[in-house]
Each structure stands twice: as C-alpha cells, then as structure tokens.
C-alpha positions in Angstrom: 99.7 141.6 153.5 102.6 144.2 153.8 106.4 143.6 155.2 105.3 143.7 158.6 102.8 141.0 158.1 105.1 138.9 156.6 107.5 139.5 159.3 105.1 138.6 161.9 104.6 135.6 159.7 107.9 134.4 159.7 108.4 135.1 163.4 105.4 133.0 164.1 106.4 130.2 161.8 109.6 129.7 163.5 108.2 130.0 167.1 104.6 129.8 167.7 104.7 130.0 171.4 106.4 133.8 171.0 105.2 136.5 173.3 103.3 139.0 172.0 106.3 141.5 173.9 108.9 139.9 172.0 107.0 139.4 168.6 106.3 143.3 168.8 110.1 143.7 169.6 111.1 141.5 166.5 109.1 143.3 163.9 109.5 146.6 165.2 106.0 147.5 166.6 104.4 148.2 169.9 102.7 145.6 171.5 99.1 147.0 170.9 99.6 147.2 167.2 101.4 144.0 166.9 98.2 142.4 168.7 96.0 144.2 166.3 98.0 143.0 163.1 98.1 139.4 164.4 94.4 139.6 165.5 93.8 140.7 161.8 96.1 137.8 160.4 94.1 135.4 162.4 90.3 136.9 161.6 91.2 136.5 157.6 92.3 132.7 158.1 96.1 133.8 157.0 97.0 132.6 160.6 95.0 129.2 161.0 95.7 128.4 164.9 98.3 127.7 167.0 99.4 123.5 168.1 101.8 121.5 169.2 103.3 119.3 166.5 103.2 115.7 167.8 105.2 112.7 166.6 103.1 110.1 165.5 106.1 107.3 166.0 106.7 108.6 169.8 103.2 108.2 170.0 103.2 104.5 169.1 102.0 105.2 165.2 105.4 105.2 163.3 103.7 103.5 160.1 102.7 106.3 157.6 100.5 104.8 154.9 99.3 107.2 151.8 96.4 105.8 150.2 94.6 106.9 147.1 90.7 105.9 146.9 88.3 106.2 144.0 84.2 106.0 144.2 81.5 104.8 142.3 80.9 108.5 141.3 81.5 112.3 142.3 77.7 113.3 142.9 77.8 115.8 146.0 75.9 113.2 147.9 78.4 110.5 147.1 81.3 113.1 148.1 79.3 114.2 151.1 78.7 110.6 152.7 82.3 109.7 152.0 83.8 112.9 153.8 81.8 112.4 156.7 83.0 108.8 156.8 86.6 109.6 156.6 86.5 112.2 159.3 85.4 109.6 161.7 88.7 107.4 161.1 91.1 108.2 164.0 93.9 107.1 161.9 93.2 109.4 159.0 95.6 112.2 159.5 94.9 114.2 156.2 92.5 113.6 153.5 92.1 115.7 150.3 89.7 115.8 147.1 91.7 115.4 144.1 91.8 115.8 140.6 93.0 112.9 138.2 92.8 109.4 138.5 91.9 108.9 142.0 89.2 111.1 144.1 90.9 111.2 147.4 94.4 111.1 148.9 94.7 110.1 152.7 97.7 110.1 154.9 97.0 107.3 157.6 98.9 106.5 160.7 99.4 102.5 161.9 101.3 101.1 164.5 102.3 98.3 162.1 101.2 96.5 159.2 98.7 94.6 161.2 96.9 97.6 162.5 97.0 99.3 158.9 95.1 96.0 157.8 92.0 96.6 160.7 92.2 100.1 159.6 91.8 99.2 156.0 89.2 96.4 156.8 87.1 98.2 159.6 87.5 101.8 158.1 88.7 102.2 154.7 87.0 99.4 152.8 83.8 100.2 154.6 83.5 103.6 153.8 80.6 104.6 151.2 80.8 104.5 147.5 84.5 103.1 147.7 85.3 101.5 144.8 89.2 101.3 144.6 92.1 101.7 147.4 95.6 101.8 146.5 98.0 102.1 149.3 101.8 102.8 149.4 103.9 102.6 152.5 106.6 105.5 153.4 109.8 104.6 153.9 111.2 107.7 155.4 109.9 111.1 155.8 112.0 113.5 153.7 110.3 116.9 154.1 107.2 117.8 156.2 106.5 121.5 156.2 103.4 123.0 158.1 103.3 125.7 155.3 104.9 127.2 152.2 108.2 129.1 152.7 107.8 132.9 153.3 110.1 135.6 152.8 110.0 139.5 152.6 110.3 139.5 149.0 106.5 138.2 148.8 105.3 142.1 149.6 
C-alpha cells in the first residue's frame, strides 16, 4: 500500500458512497486509475464491502448486551458446532473466538430485558457445548468505529 491507497481508504471511510469521479479527483488520479486501485483494494480484502450503518435503537433493539461464553472444550468439532449455532441467532451482531477466561465474546441486540431473557433461553443457553454464560448490559455507547484509524503516515 502506498500513500495513494491510504488516501483512497481515508476518503472511503469518510464517505463510502463517494462516486469514483469524486474519489479520483480527491486523490489526484484519473477515474480509470482510481477504479483499478479500488478494485485491487477490494480483491485484496482491504476493502471488505460497502453498507449502511443502521441504528439498532431506531430499529427497536436499543439494548446492547456483551455476552461471554465458555464451552465444555475446544475441540474442532465443538467450536464448529457452536459457531454454526451462533450464526443462526438473529440477535447476535458480533461473535469473536477469544483467548483468556472465556471462549467467545458476543455483542447481542435486544428490545428490552424481557427480550434478552427470551434470547438467552431460546438461543444462547441452547447452543451446543455451552457451560457458562456471563452477560453485561451496556449503559451507553462511547465509541463505535468501523475500522482502525488510518493516516498518511502509515506508508
């Protein structure tokens, strides 16, 4: 990655809907050169996609719960079965395999406490190989970034 790629990424982070013409103008490239670079950034996986960031609260799910889960073991079979199950739960926004005390960390959206109780009963506690669940309720979001800050000095 060079300084032009970094400039493209900075512009995309500021405005993912920017036209190729405007992006090319901002980074000092022709439209075709800009399009080629963007295509390479997408193919390399640096740009993973374009999407709208929706508000869970506006969509009726204002409660965010951070859930730590432990499994009975960490065999490939147990991890695969758990991960397949967690992917089916519509309330799970994010799931990470972790090192440390717990095996997984989840970010879960719920309408209210009763809805989280339902998610806990119907989904989380029913997932295979789960031995421990620890839930914490977020009081307020302080930072929610989509990626690591990038700057021209990264080159």
